[in-house]
N, C-alpha and C positions, 0 to 999 in steps of 0.2 A: 755402166756402172749401176748394180744393182740399189733398189729402194726398201724403205721399211715395209710396204706392201707385201712386195715379192718375198722377203724373209719371214713376215707373218705367214704367208701362205705355204711356204716350204715346209714352216714349223708343221702346220696342220696338215699337211700331206704325209709327213714324216710321224705324226702322233706324236709331237715332242714338244716339251716346254723349253721357256726362255732358258731357264737353266740347263736343261740338258744341252742345249745348244752352245750356251758360255763353256760348260766344260769341253763340248767337242772340239772348240776353236779356240780354248785356252784365253778367252777374255771374261770381264765382268757383266753380269747379266743385267745390271742395271743400265750399261752401256746399252744393250741389246733393246731391251725395253723402251729408254729414252728414243734410240733412232728409230723403232716401229712406231712410236706415238707422235715422231714429229718433234719430240721435245726437247731433242737434242743430237748435233751431228755426230758423224763417226769418221776417225781417221783413214785415210785411203788405205793403209797397210791393213788395218783393223778390218777395215769391212772386206779386204780382200783376203784375209783369213777366215772369215766369216763364209764368203762366199766358194772357198775353195771346200770348208767345211761341207758345208751342205751339199755342194757338185760331189764328193767323196761319199756322201750318203744315197747320191741317186737321184738330185734335183739337176734339172737341166732351167736354165733361166733363159726366159724369151724376151728379147729386146723390144721397145716400142714398135709398132709397126710391123714385126715379123710374124706374129701369129696368124693373123687374119686382115682382111680390109678395117675391120673396125679398129685396129691399133692396141694399144695399149701394152703395158709390160706385162709380164706373167712369170708361171713356173708350169711345168710339166714333169712328169715322171719318168726315169730312163725305164725303157722294157728289162724285163728282167730273164 
């Protein structure tokens, strides 16, 4: 499952704001902001919706340990 840092990184890569992502995913912007800052959780189905919206926009999520020997979750962009 993705985390708040990955969502923030994905938004930065796509050059979109919280409101843009909220509109793409059909969720409340406050829900995304709270999750990114660790001030609130997100229901699994909502998080899945956000993840799918970002993947549809070209984001690939990297799981912990998948990217390199240093580990840590992250993102990358799909090749165009």
